[in-house]
N, C-alpha and C positions, 0 to 999 in steps of 0.2 A: 327689512323694515319698510313699511309703506310710507309714501310721501306724506300722507295725512298724519301719521304718527310722528314723523320727524318735525312737522310744523307745530303741532299742538304739544307734544311731549319731547322736547329737545333732550337728547341724551339716552333715548330709548335703545335697547338692544334686543339684539336677539331676533250626542245629538238627540236633542230630544225633539218632541213633536212641535208643530208650529205654535207660536203664541197667538193670542187673540187681540185684535184691535178693538178695545172697548174701554169705556170709562172706568177708572179706578179711583180709589180714595187719594185725593191730592193734598189733603190737609194732614200734617203730621200731629202726633200726640204732643204733649208738653215737651218742649225743648228748652234747655238751659244754655245760656251763653258759655262757650268753652267746651261743651261736651262733644265727644267724638261722633262724627257722622262720616260714614263710608259711602261714597257714591259708587254704585255697582251697576255696570252696563251689561246688556246681553244683546245678541242679534235676534232677528225675527225667528230663526230656526232653533233658538234656545242656547246657541253656543255662547259661552262666557266671553265677555269683552273686557274693557278696562275696569279696574277697581282702584279708586283714588280716595285716600283718607283726608279728612279735614276737621276743622273745629267750627261748630255752629256759632254764628255771630248775632243773628236776630232776623227780624222780618220787617218789611214795609209794604206799601201798597202794591209793589211789584211781585213779591214772593218772599222766599227764605234764602238767606245769604250764608255761605260757608267759606271759610278761609282755608286755602290749601297752600301751606307754607313751603318754603325752600327746603330741600333735603328730605322731603316725605318719600316713602317707598311706595311705588306704584307698579301694578303688574296686570298682565293679561296673559292667556295661554301663549307661550313661546316668546315672551318679552317681559323684562323687569328693569327698573331704573329708579334713581333718586332724582326728584325734581331739581331744577337749576334756577328757579325763580318763583316768586310768590304769585298766587292767583286767588281770585274770589269767584265762587260758583254761585250763580242765581238759579234757583229752582222756581219757576214762575207759577203764579196762581192759576193760569190757564194757558192753553196753547201747546202745540206739539213740538216742544223744544226745551233745551236747557242752555245756558250761556255761561262761558268761562271768560273772565276778564284778566288781562295782564297789564303790567305797566312797562315802562321803557327798559326794565331789567331783562326782559325776555330775550334770549339769545338770537332768536329768529326774527324778531320784530313783530310778532303777533300781539295785537291789542285786544281784539274780540274774536271769540271762537264759539259760534252757535251750533250746537248739534241738533239736527232735526231728530226728534225722539217722541215716542208714545208710551202709553201704559205707566205713567208716573205713579209710584207707590212707595210709601214709607213703611218701614218695618222696624220695630223695637227689638233689639237683640238681647239686651240686658239693661239694667239701670245705667243711664247716662251713655248708652251706646246705641246708635240708630243707624240703619242702612236705608239709603235712598236708591230704589231700583227704577230703571228705565230701559226701554228697547231702543237701541240706536238704529236710525233709519238711513244711514249712509251719508245723506246730503249734509253739508256744512256751509254756513255763511261765515266768512272770515274777513276781518279787517286787519291789514298789515301795514306797518310803516313803510312807505316807499312804494307800495303796490295798490293800496286802496282796498275796496270791498269787492268780493267776488264769491260765487257759489262753487263749491268744490265737490268733487266725487260724483259727478253726474254719470260718469261711465259705470262706477261701482253700483249706483242706484239702478241703472238700467239692467245690469247683469243680475243683481240680486232680485230684482222684480220678477225674473223668469226663474232663476235657480231656487229662490225661497218662496215663490208662489205668492207674492204680495197681492192682496185683493185690490181690484180696480179702484174702489172708493178710497182705500188707503193711499194708493199712488197719487190720486188726484189731490187728496188733502195735503199730503207732504209736498207736492210740487207747488201747490198754492201757498202753503206756509213758508216755503223757502223764498218765493217771490216776495211775499210781504215783508219777511224779515230782512231781505236784501235791501228793500227800500227804507225800512226803519233804521238799519245800521248805517246806511249811506247818508241818510238825512239827519242822523244822530238824534232820533226821537227816543224819549225815555223808554226803557232804562239805559239806552245806549248813548246817553248825553253826558256822561261823567258822573252818574250816580254812584258808580263803583268806587269812586275815590274815597268817600267817607268810609266805606266798608273795608278798603285796604288799611286805612288809619286804625280802625277798630281792631282789625286782625293783627296788627303789628304792635298794638299797645299792650 
């Protein structure tokens, strides 16, 4: 189990052609509060990554919010686990990222975990069931209790840049986005300013 997985998903155990970095439909179809939304990630080379189920909460000026509760079953190739704390996922209206927020119940002290990601896309599976797809781009901006804010997995990003043949423009975009997000999380700019608290309340009601 990689250190990244242990931080974001406490309790975790255990090819297709390259994707294209291009704009995709970022606005979902009609969503109803409480309906199932599965966040499904993959890597640039098409390999499956984490799949995390949740319930749609609603939207605001920042984007769409999904509640991922305790004891949800999550998996990726080679690992599966039940979550040990609640979380809310923000799918932003713009930007190469998604953000997961935690409260002080998180066993490892993670409060904010921003995945750098591209190719955001919503897919309706059947009535009241939607998947949100994204390509995980390795870098993460993390805020932890007692450690502060830092950018993680820069070594993995450098390795995958070569192994998965990331386009130069994509590399520049992701590095710039990571730097901007680092500053935003550190300064607690919206939506990293406690906006998630009301969504936790809605998710638990």
